[in-house]
C-alpha distance (Angstrom), angle and dihedral (degrees) to the residues before:
residue distance angle dihedral
M1 . . .
T2 3.84 . .
L3 3.75 125.7 .
S4 3.77 120.1 -119.2
C5 3.80 117.9 -111.5
E6 3.79 91.5 -101.5
R7 3.79 92.8 54.6
R8 3.81 97.5 46.1
S9 3.74 116.1 107.9
P10 3.81 119.3 -110.5
V11 3.81 87.6 -110.5
G12 3.82 90.8 54.1
R13 3.81 92.1 48.4
A14 3.81 90.7 47.7
A15 3.80 90.1 51.1
D16 3.82 90.7 49.9
E17 3.80 90.5 50.0
E18 3.81 91.2 49.2
I19 3.82 91.0 49.7
A20 3.81 90.5 50.2
R21 3.81 90.9 48.4
L22 3.81 92.0 49.3
N23 3.80 91.7 47.6
E24 3.81 90.0 53.3
E25 3.80 91.7 46.9
N26 3.81 89.6 50.1
R27 3.82 90.7 51.0
Q28 3.81 91.1 50.5
L29 3.80 92.6 48.3
R30 3.82 91.7 50.3
Q31 3.80 89.6 50.4
A32 3.81 90.7 50.0
V33 3.82 91.6 51.2
D34 3.81 90.9 49.1
S35 3.82 91.1 48.6
H36 3.80 91.6 48.8
A37 3.82 91.1 52.5
V38 3.81 94.9 51.8
I39 3.81 91.4 45.5
D40 3.81 90.7 52.0
Q41 3.82 89.6 49.1
A42 3.80 91.0 50.9
I43 3.79 91.0 50.3
G44 3.81 87.3 52.6
V45 3.81 91.1 52.4
L46 3.81 90.9 50.6
I47 3.81 91.1 47.8
A48 3.80 91.6 51.0
L49 3.79 97.9 43.1
H50 3.79 101.2 36.6
R51 3.80 103.9 25.1
L52 3.79 92.8 -120.7
T53 3.77 127.3 155.4
P54 3.80 116.8 -112.2
A55 3.82 89.6 -106.2
A56 3.81 91.2 51.2
G57 3.81 90.5 47.7
W58 3.80 89.5 53.8
E59 3.82 90.6 49.0
V60 3.82 91.3 50.5
L61 3.80 91.1 53.5
R62 3.80 93.1 43.6
E63 3.80 94.9 47.3
T64 3.79 93.3 45.4
S65 3.79 90.9 49.7
Q66 3.79 92.6 49.4
H67 3.82 96.9 42.8
L68 3.81 93.5 48.4
N69 3.80 95.5 36.4
I70 3.82 91.0 -127.2
K71 3.79 122.7 135.2
L72 3.78 112.4 -95.2
R73 3.80 90.8 -127.6
T74 3.82 89.8 56.4
I75 3.81 92.0 50.9
A76 3.82 89.1 48.1
E77 3.82 92.3 50.7
L78 3.81 90.8 51.2
V79 3.82 91.6 49.3
V80 3.82 92.2 48.5
H81 3.80 92.9 51.7
A82 3.81 96.7 43.1
P83 3.85 97.3 81.3
S84 3.81 90.2 56.5
G85 3.80 91.5 59.3
Q86 3.81 104.2 -87.8
P87 3.80 102.7 131.2
L88 3.76 119.2 -131.5
P89 3.80 115.7 -117.6
E90 3.80 107.6 -100.7
R91 3.78 93.1 -116.3
V92 3.82 91.6 52.9
R93 3.82 92.3 44.1
H94 3.81 90.6 53.9
G95 3.82 92.2 44.5
L96 3.80 92.1 51.2
A97 3.81 92.2 46.1
A98 3.81 91.3 52.0
A99 3.82 92.0 48.3
I100 3.81 90.9 48.1
R101 3.83 90.3 50.7
R102 3.80 89.8 51.3
Q103 3.80 89.6 52.1
D104 3.80 91.6 48.2
C105 3.82 90.9 50.9
G106 3.78 91.3 47.8
A107 3.80 92.1 50.8
A108 3.80 93.5 52.9
């Protein structure tokens, strides 16, 4: 039989709060790892398709995200799925192309 919230000891409530906090932290860390993986994959796609360095690939994603006000993870997901036939939204395609041109000009 479990005690109701009102009848739990302060120690028990504190433990429950700590467990809830740790569960949330764990969820956030898992999300960060997943985001990092898709971003790395997108950088790889940009390297392969546009002959960019890893640093330039990161800059292309970052700039596109900032200029279009779209989360970097979302841009990365679109880039990762594009080679398998999922077309990029026109706005994203143009934003990526502009960022790639800026990287090409900077490398010259």
